[in-house]
Structures are given as structure tokens and as C-alpha cells.
C-alpha positions as CSV (number, residue, x, y, z in Angstrom):
1,M,-0.2,0.0,-0.2
2,A,3.0,2.5,0.7
3,C,4.2,2.0,-2.9
4,G,0.9,3.1,-4.4
5,S,0.6,6.2,-2.0
6,A,4.2,7.0,-3.2
7,V,3.2,7.0,-6.8
8,T,0.2,9.1,-6.1
9,E,2.2,11.5,-4.6
10,L,5.0,11.5,-7.4
11,V,2.5,11.8,-10.2
12,K,0.7,14.5,-8.8
13,S,0.4,17.7,-11.3
14,K,2.6,15.6,-13.8
15,T,1.8,15.4,-17.4
16,L,1.2,11.9,-18.9
17,A,4.9,12.1,-20.5
18,E,6.4,13.1,-16.9
19,A,4.6,10.5,-15.1
20,A,5.9,7.7,-17.7
21,E,9.0,8.6,-16.6
22,I,8.6,7.5,-12.8
23,G,10.5,4.2,-12.1
24,K,11.1,1.7,-9.4
25,E,13.9,3.6,-7.9
26,D,12.0,6.7,-7.4
27,I,9.5,4.7,-5.1
28,V,12.4,3.3,-3.3
29,Q,13.9,6.9,-2.8
30,V,10.7,8.3,-1.5
31,L,10.0,5.0,0.9
32,V,13.5,5.2,2.5
33,S,12.6,2.3,4.7
34,L,11.2,0.2,2.1
35,P,12.7,-3.5,3.1
36,Q,14.7,-4.9,0.3
37,T,12.2,-8.0,0.5
38,S,9.3,-5.2,-0.5
39,S,11.0,-3.9,-3.7
40,H,8.8,-6.4,-5.7
41,A,6.0,-4.2,-4.7
42,A,7.4,-1.0,-6.1
43,Q,7.9,-2.9,-9.1
44,L,4.0,-3.8,-9.3
45,A,3.2,0.2,-8.4
46,V,5.1,1.2,-11.9
47,E,3.8,-1.6,-13.8
48,T,0.3,-0.3,-12.6
49,L,1.1,3.1,-13.4
50,A,2.4,2.2,-16.8
51,L,-0.7,0.2,-17.7
52,L,-2.9,3.9,-16.4
53,L,-1.0,5.5,-18.8
54,R,-1.3,3.2,-21.8
55,N,-5.1,3.5,-21.1
56,A,-4.9,7.2,-20.6
57,K,-3.1,7.7,-23.9
58,R,-5.8,5.4,-25.8
59,E,-8.6,7.6,-24.3
60,S,-6.8,10.8,-25.4
61,K,-6.5,9.3,-29.0
62,T,-10.3,9.0,-29.0
63,G,-10.9,12.5,-27.6
64,S,-11.9,11.2,-24.0
65,A,-8.7,12.8,-22.3
66,H,-6.1,15.4,-22.9
67,E,-2.4,14.7,-22.4
68,S,-1.9,18.4,-21.5
69,E,-4.1,18.2,-18.7
70,G,-1.8,16.1,-16.9
71,L,-2.7,13.5,-14.1
72,R,-5.1,15.2,-11.2
């Protein structure tokens, strides 16, 4: 749950392109006390973010979302 919260904080006010640059290392850096055994959770959070971004890009192509609006 901590990794999901970290991703939420990291993507606030970012464009889709900026959010796509967030990686596992960024999450680990935010969660300095993340145990090594939990690093898989950080990877899952990044993969979930990537899926969200792919869906958002697909929606923007159909006119449902605008990349310039970013993530709020």
C-alpha cells in the first residue's frame, strides 16, 4: 500500500509524459525505509502506473482525455 501511495504523490500535477518517467527507483527513494524484500511491490506499482498511462493515452486518442491536462 505504501508503494501505491508513493506513486500517487509522485504523479500529482505531472503530465502523462512526465509520469511515464517514474521508475521503481523513484518509489524506493520516496520510501527510504522500504525493506529489500518489498522492492517487488515497487515494481508492481510502476507496472500498474504504466498500464494506467497506456489506457490514458488510448483514451486521449479517442478524445476522452487530454495529455496536456496531466494527472490530477
